[in-house]
C-alpha positions as CSV (number, residue, x, y, z in Angstrom):
1,X,-36.4,-25.8,-14.6
2,X,-36.5,-24.1,-11.2
3,X,-33.7,-26.3,-9.9
4,X,-31.5,-25.3,-12.9
5,X,-32.3,-21.6,-12.3
6,X,-31.5,-21.9,-8.6
7,X,-28.2,-23.6,-9.4
8,X,-27.2,-20.9,-11.9
9,X,-28.0,-18.2,-9.4
10,X,-26.0,-19.9,-6.6
11,X,-23.1,-20.3,-9.0
12,X,-23.2,-16.7,-10.0
13,X,-23.4,-15.6,-6.4
14,X,-20.4,-17.7,-5.5
15,X,-18.4,-16.3,-8.4
16,X,-19.3,-12.7,-7.3
17,X,-18.2,-13.3,-3.7
18,X,-15.0,-14.9,-4.9
19,X,-14.2,-12.0,-7.2
20,X,-14.9,-9.5,-4.3
21,X,-12.6,-11.4,-2.0
22,X,-9.8,-11.6,-4.6
23,X,-10.0,-7.9,-5.5
24,X,-10.2,-6.9,-1.8
25,X,-7.1,-9.0,-1.1
26,X,-5.2,-7.4,-4.1
27,X,-6.2,-4.0,-2.7
28,X,-4.9,-4.8,0.8
29,X,-1.7,-6.3,-0.6
30,X,-1.0,-3.2,-2.7
31,X,-1.7,-0.9,0.3
32,X,0.7,-2.8,2.5
33,X,3.5,-3.0,-0.1
34,X,3.2,0.7,-0.8
35,X,3.4,1.3,3.0
36,X,6.5,-0.9,3.3
37,X,8.1,0.9,0.3
38,X,7.4,4.3,1.9
39,X,8.8,3.2,5.2
40,X,12.0,1.9,3.5
41,X,12.4,5.2,1.7
42,X,12.1,7.1,5.0
43,X,14.6,4.8,6.7
44,X,17.1,5.1,3.8
45,X,16.8,8.9,4.0
46,X,17.2,8.9,7.8
47,X,20.3,6.6,7.5
48,X,21.9,8.9,4.9
49,X,21.2,11.9,7.1
50,X,22.9,10.2,10.1
51,X,25.9,9.2,8.0
52,X,26.4,12.8,6.8
53,X,26.2,14.1,10.3
54,X,28.7,11.5,11.7
55,X,31.3,12.6,9.1
């Protein structure tokens, strides 16, 4: 009985760690994609400003 209980606890622990890693990776990916999108918007605005000044 103790072996079964230990196995269940280890499996639950592994699942909890896996869920933490997956969610942390999703959070980091979202953070970086938002940062890239923000940088692209800034670059686009800067390029438009340069084009209007050149004309």
